[in-house]
C-alpha positions in Angstrom: -17.2 3.3 33.7 -18.1 3.2 30.0 -19.0 6.9 30.0 -15.6 7.7 31.6 -13.8 5.6 29.1 -15.8 7.2 26.2 -14.8 10.6 27.5 -11.2 9.4 27.1 -11.9 8.7 23.5 -12.8 4.9 23.6 -16.3 3.9 22.9 -17.2 0.4 24.2 -20.6 0.6 22.7 -19.2 1.4 19.3 -16.8 -1.5 19.6 -19.7 -3.9 20.5 -21.8 -2.7 17.6 -18.8 -3.1 15.2 -18.4 -6.7 16.3 -22.1 -7.5 15.7 -21.9 -6.1 12.1 -18.5 -7.7 11.6 -20.1 -11.1 12.0 -22.1 -10.6 8.7 -18.9 -10.0 6.8 -17.0 -12.9 8.4 -19.9 -15.3 7.7 -19.5 -14.7 4.0 -15.9 -16.1 4.2 -16.9 -19.3 6.0 -15.4 -22.6 4.7 -15.6 -26.2 5.9 -13.8 -26.4 9.3 -15.0 -23.2 10.8 -16.6 -23.7 14.2 -18.7 -21.0 15.9 -18.6 -17.4 14.9 -16.7 -14.2 15.6 -17.2 -12.7 19.0 -15.9 -15.5 21.3 -12.4 -15.3 23.0 -10.8 -17.4 20.3 -11.5 -18.4 16.7 -12.2 -22.2 16.3 -11.2 -24.2 13.2 -11.3 -28.0 12.9 -8.4 -29.6 11.0 -9.2 -31.7 7.9 -9.4 -35.4 8.5 -8.2 -36.5 5.1 -4.5 -35.8 5.7 -1.8 -38.2 6.8 0.8 -35.9 8.4 -0.7 -32.4 8.4 1.6 -29.5 9.2 0.3 -26.1 10.1 2.0 -23.1 8.5 1.6 -19.6 9.9 2.5 -16.1 8.9 2.0 -12.6 10.1 2.3 -9.4 8.2 0.9 -5.9 7.8 0.2 -3.4 5.1 2.8 -0.9 6.1 2.7 2.8 5.2 0.5 2.0 2.2 -2.3 2.8 4.6 -1.2 6.4 4.4 -2.2 6.6 0.8 -5.6 5.0 1.6 -6.2 7.5 4.4 -5.2 10.5 2.2 -7.4 9.4 -0.7 -10.3 8.4 1.6 -10.4 5.1 -0.2 -10.1 2.3 2.4 -12.0 -0.6 0.7 -9.0 -2.3 -0.9 -6.4 -2.0 1.8 -7.8 -5.2 3.4 -7.1 -7.1 0.2 -3.4 -6.2 0.7 -3.5 -7.4 4.3 -4.8 -10.8 3.2 -2.5 -11.1 0.2 0.7 -10.3 2.3 -0.2 -13.2 4.6 -1.6 -16.0 2.4 0.9 -15.4 -0.4 3.7 -15.9 2.2 2.4 -19.2 3.6 1.6 -20.7 0.2 5.3 -20.5 -0.5 5.6 -23.5 1.8 2.9 -25.3 -0.2 0.3 -24.5 2.4 -3.4 -24.1 1.7 -4.6 -21.1 3.8 -7.3 -22.1 6.3 -8.1 -18.9 8.2 -7.0 -15.4 8.9 -7.3 -13.1 11.9 -6.9 -9.3 11.5 -5.6 -6.6 13.8 -7.1 -3.1 13.2 -5.8 -0.3 15.3 -7.6 3.1 15.0 -7.8 6.5 16.6 -11.4 5.9 17.3 -14.0 3.7 15.5 -15.3 5.4 12.4 -18.1 3.2 11.1 -17.7 4.1 7.4 -13.9 3.7 7.4 -13.8 0.6 9.6 -16.4 -1.3 7.4 -14.6 -0.3 4.2 -11.5 -1.9 5.7 -13.4 -5.0 6.7 -15.0 -5.2 3.3 -11.6 -5.4 1.8 -10.4 -8.1 4.2 -13.4 -10.3 3.6 -13.1 -9.8 -0.2 -9.4 -10.9 0.2 -10.4 -13.9 2.2 -13.0 -15.0 -0.5 -10.3 -14.6 -3.2 -7.9 -16.7 -1.1 -10.6 -19.2 -0.2 -9.9 -18.9 3.5 -12.0 -17.9 6.5 -12.0 -14.8 8.6 -12.5 -16.2 12.1 -11.5 -13.4 14.4 -9.2 -10.6 15.2 -8.8 -7.4 17.2 -10.0 -3.9 16.8 -8.2 -1.5 19.1 -9.2 2.1 19.8 -6.0 4.1 20.7 -6.7 7.8 20.7 -3.3 8.6 22.3 -1.3 6.6 19.7 -3.1 7.5 16.4 -4.3 10.8 15.1 -7.9 11.3 14.0 -8.5 9.4 10.8 -5.4 7.3 11.2 -5.2 3.5 11.5 -2.9 0.5 11.1 -3.7 -2.9 9.7 -2.1 -6.3 10.1 -3.1 -9.9 9.9 -2.2 -13.4 10.9 -2.8 -16.5 8.7 -2.7 -20.2 9.2 -2.5 -22.8 6.5 -2.0 -26.5 6.2 0.2 -28.8 4.1 1.1 -32.5 4.1 4.6 -32.9 5.6 5.8 -34.8 2.6 4.7 -32.0 0.3 6.3 -29.0 2.1 8.1 -26.7 -0.4 11.2 -25.2 1.3 13.6 -24.6 -1.6 15.9 -27.5 -0.8 15.0 -29.1 -4.1 16.0 -26.1 -6.3 18.7 -27.3 -8.6 21.0 -26.0 -11.3 19.1 -25.3 -14.6 15.7 -24.9 -12.9 13.6 -22.3 -14.7 12.4 -19.2 -12.9 8.9 -18.2 -13.9 7.6 -14.8 -12.8 4.0 -14.0 -12.0 3.5 -10.3 -12.8 2.6 -7.8 -10.1 -0.2 -5.3 -10.2 2.0 -2.5 -9.1 3.9 -1.6 -5.9 1.9 -4.2 -3.9 2.6 -3.4 -0.2 6.4 -2.7 -0.1 8.6 0.3 -0.4 6.0 2.9 0.4 8.1 4.8 2.9 10.3 5.6 0.0 7.6 5.7 -2.7 5.6 8.3 -0.8 8.5 10.7 -1.3 7.3 11.1 -4.9 4.3 12.9 -3.4 6.6 15.7 -2.3 6.8 16.5 -6.1 3.4 15.4 -7.4 -0.1 15.4 -6.2 -2.0 12.2 -5.7 -4.5 13.0 -8.5 -1.7 13.7 -11.0 -1.8 11.8 -14.3 1.2 10.7 -16.4 1.7 8.5 -19.4 0.3 5.1 -18.5 -0.8 6.4 -15.1 -4.3 8.0 -15.1 -4.2 8.7 -11.4 -1.0 8.5 -9.3 -2.8 7.8 -6.0 -5.0 5.1 -7.3 -2.0 3.5 -9.1 -0.1 3.4 -5.8 -3.2 2.0 -4.0 -3.7 -0.9 -6.5 -4.2 -4.0 -4.4 -1.6 -6.7 -4.0 -2.5 -9.7 -6.1 -3.6 -12.9 -4.2 -1.7 -15.6 -6.1 -2.6 -18.4 -3.7 -5.4 -20.2 -5.6 -3.3 -20.3 -8.8 -0.2 -21.4 -6.9 -2.2 -24.3 -5.3 -3.3 -25.4 -8.8 0.3 -25.3 -10.0 1.4 -27.4 -7.0 -1.2 -30.1 -8.0 -0.1 -30.2 -11.6 3.6 -29.6 -11.6 6.8 -30.4 -9.6 7.5 -27.0 -8.0 10.9 -26.8 -6.5 10.6 -23.4 -4.9 8.3 -20.4 -4.4 9.3 -16.8 -3.5 6.8 -14.1 -2.6 8.5 -10.8 -3.8 8.0 -8.5 -0.8 10.4 -6.5 1.2 13.9 -6.9 -0.2 12.6 -7.3 -3.7 13.9 -9.9 -6.2 17.5 -9.2 -5.0 16.9 -10.6 -1.5 13.8 -12.9 -1.8 15.1 -15.2 -4.5 18.4 -16.2 -2.7 16.3 -16.4 0.5 14.8 -19.7 -0.5 17.9 -21.3 -2.0 20.6 -23.4 -0.4 23.0 -22.7 -3.2 23.1 -21.5 -6.8 22.6 -18.1 -8.5 19.2 -16.8 -9.6 20.0 -15.3 -13.0 17.3 -12.9 -14.0 17.0 -11.3 -17.5 16.2 -7.6 -17.3 14.4 -7.5 -20.6 12.0 -10.3 -19.5 10.6 -8.4 -16.5 7.1 -6.9 -17.1 7.0 -3.1 -17.4 4.7 -1.7 -14.7 4.1 2.0 -15.2 3.8 3.0 -11.5 7.0 1.1 -10.6 9.0 2.6 -13.5 7.7 6.1 -12.7 8.6 5.9 -9.0 12.1 4.5 -9.6 12.8 7.3 -12.1 11.4 10.0 -9.9 13.4 8.8 -6.9 16.6 8.5 -9.0 17.3 5.0 -7.7 20.2 2.9 -9.0 19.6 -0.7 -10.1 20.5 -2.3 -6.8 18.3 0.0 -4.7 15.4 -0.5 -7.1 15.6 -4.3 -7.0 16.0 -4.3 -3.2 13.1 -2.0 -2.6 10.4 -2.8 -5.2 9.1 -6.0 -6.8 10.1 -4.6 -10.3 7.1 -6.2 -11.9 7.2 -9.7 -10.4 5.0 -10.6 -7.4 5.8 -14.3 -7.2 8.6 -16.4 -8.5 8.2 -20.1 -9.3 11.2 -22.4 -9.6 10.4 -25.4 -11.7 12.2 -28.0 -14.0 12.1 -27.0 -17.6 9.6 -29.8 -18.4 7.0 -28.1 -16.3 7.3 -24.6 -17.7 4.6 -24.9 -20.4 2.1 -26.2 -17.8 2.8 -23.2 -15.5 2.3 -20.8 -18.4 -1.0 -22.5 -19.3 -2.2 -22.2 -15.8 -1.2 -18.5 -15.5 -1.3 -17.0 -19.0 0.4 -13.7 -17.9 3.3 -15.5 -16.4 6.7 -15.1 -18.0 10.0 -17.0 -18.0 12.4 -14.5 -16.3 15.5 -16.6 -15.6 17.2 -19.7 -14.5 19.5 -21.2 -11.8 23.3 -21.4 -12.3 26.0 -23.0 -10.1 27.3 -21.3 -7.0 28.3 -22.5 -3.5 26.4 -19.6 -2.0 22.8 -18.5 -2.9 22.9 -15.2 -4.8 21.2 -13.0 -7.3 22.4 -11.8 -10.7 20.9 -9.6 -13.4 21.9 -10.0 -17.1 
């Protein structure tokens, strides 16, 4: 049966060998609470016993068409960091500490070099986020993906005390909005950003951009450990991970009322973002709804906590504030 399946393009033996080697990577991410190891039918994690009303927070996300850049460049060792970041940076917006992650890797067929580069990135991301990789799925689908193609997604679970959930309901007028700078495009807008490659080669260089492809592939920042420190030391009213929809959609998304007023001249200048926006000829609204425009995470805090936030994240910058409005909205000034 396995020979017949292999003739169809799916190697059971390669899958088994991959799981065996994967255990080595996963073990490097182990944290207290992990029970057993990868390879069973489910990943096991014991909840902390020092919490009064623990609430589980989950999130699922993928890397999107950024994987196309990794595939073209033949550089697949950082795309896993993006996968972890897109998940843990989402759930930390609720105040949750990530516990574990499961990944889903779909491939044309298992290529040992490529697959382990991807897993290397995932485990590095988990170590940065201080969460465990406890399982996942690797699917060989020769009739869905072309040779060399793959897709990558993840699923993360975190935990927070019920009384400490951050859900935006405490955001109030005159709150300060502090932005944590992005490293680049992160993992959003690539279906549009890749259109730039119709005009320029991936190895092109421009002012501030030594290599276009590598600049596009720059990993998403994992803000989670820093955010958790901020939560311990300040009174955070709201957190917004700037992903699909950009600042335009993601700031009002967590507000019940009020206007997020953002100052254009306070936003960090990220060369690859400025270049892509210019090359695509995007207007301001499309730019701010497609890309993060230099901000990967926005923190809503009372003015008295701003200095502490800036001390905990030296690259952070005050980008705006909240003004009155019956409906949540976004405004650039």
